[in-house]
Every structure is written in structure tokens, then in C-alpha cells.
C-alpha positions in Angstrom: 0.5 0.0 0.0 2.5 2.5 1.1 6.3 1.2 -0.5 5.2 -1.2 -2.5 4.4 1.3 -5.4 8.2 2.8 -5.3 9.4 1.3 -8.6 13.2 1.5 -7.2 14.1 -1.5 -5.2 14.1 -2.0 -2.1 17.2 -1.5 -0.1 18.1 -3.9 2.3 20.9 -3.7 5.4 21.8 -6.8 6.7 23.5 -7.4 10.5 24.4 -10.3 11.0 27.5 -11.9 12.9 27.2 -15.6 12.3 28.8 -16.1 8.6 26.6 -19.0 7.5 23.3 -16.8 8.6 25.1 -13.8 7.0 25.3 -15.8 3.4 22.0 -17.1 3.8 20.3 -14.1 4.2 22.2 -12.0 1.8 21.3 -14.7 -1.3 17.8 -14.8 -0.2 17.8 -10.9 -0.8 20.1 -10.9 -3.9 17.5 -13.7 -5.7 14.8 -10.8 -5.2 14.3 -8.4 -8.6 12.8 -5.8 -6.2 15.5 -5.8 -3.6 18.9 -4.3 -3.2 21.3 -5.4 -0.9 22.9 -2.5 0.3 25.6 -4.2 3.2 25.5 -7.2 5.5 27.9 -6.7 8.2 28.7 -8.4 11.7 28.1 -5.8 14.0 26.7 -2.9 15.5 29.8 -0.8 14.9 29.9 -1.9 11.2 26.0 -0.9 10.5 26.6 2.3 12.4 29.2 3.3 9.2 27.3 2.1 6.8 24.5 4.1 8.4 26.7 7.3 8.0 26.4 6.7 3.9 23.4 5.0 3.2 19.8 4.9 4.2 18.1 1.5 4.1 14.5 0.9 3.5 14.6 -2.5 5.5 17.0 -3.0 8.4 17.1 -6.7 8.8 19.1 -7.5 12.5 19.9 -10.0 15.1 19.8 -9.1 18.9 23.1 -10.8 19.7 25.6 -8.8 18.8 29.5 -9.4 19.6 29.4 -5.8 20.3 25.6 -5.1 21.7 22.5 -5.7 21.9 20.6 -5.6 17.9 18.0 -3.1 20.5 20.2 -0.6 20.8 20.6 -0.4 16.6 16.7 -0.5 16.5 15.8 2.3 18.8 19.0 4.6 16.7 17.0 3.5 13.5 13.6 4.0 14.7 14.2 7.5 16.0 16.4 8.5 13.1 14.5 7.4 9.7 11.4 6.3 11.3 10.7 5.4 7.2 13.0 2.6 7.7 11.4 -0.9 8.5 12.6 -2.9 10.9 12.5 -7.1 11.0 14.1 -8.8 13.6 15.9 -12.5 12.6 17.6 -14.1 15.7 17.3 -17.6 17.8 15.5 -15.7 20.5 12.4 -16.5 20.6 11.2 -15.7 24.5 9.0 -13.1 25.6 11.8 -10.6 26.9 13.6 -10.0 23.6 10.4 -9.9 21.5 9.2 -7.3 23.4 11.8 -5.4 23.8 12.3 -5.2 20.0 8.9 -4.9 19.4 9.0 -1.3 22.0 12.4 -0.3 20.5 10.6 -0.3 16.8 10.8 -3.6 15.0 7.4 -4.0 13.1 8.7 -7.8 11.6 10.2 -10.9 14.2 11.6 -13.7 12.4 13.2 -16.5 13.9 16.5 -17.9 12.7 15.1 -21.6 11.7 12.5 -20.4 9.2 13.1 -21.0 5.5 15.6 -18.3 4.4 13.3 -18.1 1.4 10.5 -16.5 2.9 12.5 -13.6 3.8 11.5 -11.9 0.6 8.0 -11.9 0.8 8.3 -11.0 4.6 10.2 -7.5 3.6 7.1 -7.5 1.0 4.8 -7.6 3.7 7.0 -4.9 5.8 6.7 -2.2 2.8 3.2 -2.7 2.6 3.0 -1.9 6.4 2.5 -4.9 7.7 4.3 -7.1 10.9 5.8 -10.6 9.8 6.0 -12.6 12.5 6.7 -16.8 12.7 3.9 -18.3 13.9 5.2 -19.1 17.0 5.9 -15.3 17.4 2.7 -14.7 16.6 1.4 -17.3 18.8 3.1 -16.1 22.2 2.0 -12.6 21.8 -1.6 -14.0 21.5 -1.7 -15.9 24.6 0.0 -13.0 26.9 -2.4 -10.3 25.2 -5.2 -12.9 26.1 -3.6 -13.1 29.8 -4.0 -9.3 30.1 -8.0 -9.2 29.6 -9.4 -8.7 32.5 -11.6 -11.7 34.4 -14.8 -9.7 33.8 -15.7 -9.9 30.1 -18.7 -7.9 29.9 -16.6 -4.8 30.8 -14.6 -3.7 27.9 -11.1 -3.1 28.2 -11.1 0.9 27.2 -13.7 1.6 29.4 -11.2 1.0 32.0 -8.7 3.7 30.2 -8.3 6.9 30.4 -8.4 7.9 26.7 -5.5 10.3 25.4 -6.4 13.4 24.6 -6.0 13.7 20.8 -7.4 16.1 18.4 -9.2 14.8 15.2 -6.0 15.4 13.3 -4.3 13.3 15.2 -7.0 10.3 15.3 -6.5 10.9 11.3 -2.9 10.3 11.1 -3.4 7.3 13.7 -5.7 5.0 11.8 -3.9 6.1 8.4 -1.2 4.7 10.6 -2.7 1.9 11.5 -3.4 1.1 7.7 0.4 1.0 6.6 0.5 5.0 5.3 3.9 6.4 5.6 4.5 10.0 6.6 4.7 11.0 3.4 1.9 9.1 2.4 -0.2 10.8 5.1 0.9 14.0 3.8 -0.4 13.9 0.9 -4.0 12.2 1.9 -4.8 14.8 4.6 -3.2 17.7 2.2 -0.5 19.0 4.7 3.0 19.3 4.7 5.4 16.3 5.8 6.7 18.4 8.3 3.0 18.9 9.8 2.7 14.7 10.0 5.6 13.9 11.7 4.7 17.0 14.8 1.3 14.7 15.0 3.0 11.3 14.9 5.3 13.0 17.9 2.1 14.0 19.6 0.3 10.8 19.4 3.8 8.6 20.5 3.7 11.4 24.0 0.3 10.8 24.4 -0.1 7.0 24.1 3.2 7.1 25.8 4.4 4.5 23.4 7.9 5.0 21.0 7.3 2.9 17.9 4.6 2.9 15.3 3.5 -0.9 16.2 2.9 0.2 20.1 0.8 3.0 18.9 -1.1 0.5 17.0 -1.4 -1.5 19.7 -2.2 1.0 22.2 -4.8 2.3 19.8 -7.0 -1.1 19.0 -6.5 -1.8 22.7 -7.9 1.7 23.6 -10.9 1.0 20.7 -9.7 3.9 18.6 -8.7 1.9 15.8 -10.5 -1.4 14.6 -10.1 -3.5 11.7 -12.5 -5.6 10.0 
């Protein structure tokens, strides 16, 4: 919906310290005619060096890196280049790692055991505003969110929450974010400047007490501000 209309290849940066996995992921990207492998690096320092001269459309990042936690890079990229989509590919499938990565700004989360031929498909999902996840991760998150549900199901969760004081325009922006539109497209749809959209997004994050698009959408759904289907 959003990025998928672009005619230039999707630029991908891979950050993975395991040589075999890095080669496998790189080959999967190079086999896609609509994607361009910008680089495949081994650590945070190398990734930061690449980012000084290149802006990937998609960042594929491991969490366990030799010079730190991949979540650090996710946070940095999400803050500096919010239009860059971020997907984790890792061996860590536990709740702590998953939630930290999503809270930092990752929109996708795959386990390394997944078939690497699916990476291209998952990147296209990301570029359309989706959130590709390994089935086991999705089930894990759904189970966690179900456990958050109130015991008395006759009382909707949104009734128990203080609704944020979002303006009508902020709600418009939030609903377009939930549909997968990027900031440039939102500015055109609402006939406002790109700067105005980013200002609205900062206000939305502040009012919802979140730090990423995926968090904002989740909070919006939980509070009944956005409905799907």
C-alpha cells in the first residue's frame, strides 16, 4: 500500500554476526528482483558506519551481536529514520527479547529456523505496512495479550482506560498509520506538510506513551481508537 508502489528496488541492510546465516540471508535478498542488498555486516559498529552513507528501506538485524544488543540499533534507526522498516531475525524467541525489540521499533520478528526463502515475502509484507512474525512468536504474543484481558469480560477493556486527549487530526493520522501508510503518503492524503505529519506523530507517541509505530497501533486498538475489519 505504501512503499510497494515505488519503482526503485527496496534497499536492505543485514546485520548478522553468524557467517553462514549472513550468507543465507544475503542470497535470499539477492534473488529478489525488486530488492537491493546494500550491505551485510557483522556488528553494531559496522552497521553504524554503513548508516552514515546509506539509508536502507529495510533493516534486518540480529539481537545477539558481538559488540552489543541489536535492540540498541533498532532504537537508533527507529528514532533517526522512522521510514526505515525494521525486522528482527534471531534465535531468541522468549518474551523478553520479543517485547524489547517491538518496543524499540521493530515491526517484524522472525526466528532463524524459518525458511530463508520466505525473507523476500516478509520484506514485501513490511513494505506494505504489515508485521510479519514467525508463527510461534505470534502465538506467544497473542497468549500474552489474552492474559491481560480483564476477568469480567462484560466490561470492555477500553472503558477501564483513560482515553488520551488526541485531536481529530491526530486520530486521522493514527488511523492512517494503522493502515500502513507512511508519513509522506499521509501528508498527501490529508493535504498537509510532511513536517506537520511528523509533528502529529510525535504528539501521538507522547499522548499514548509509546515509542514506535507498532506500539502506537497496538495501544490504539486496545483503547478502541482504531478498529480493523
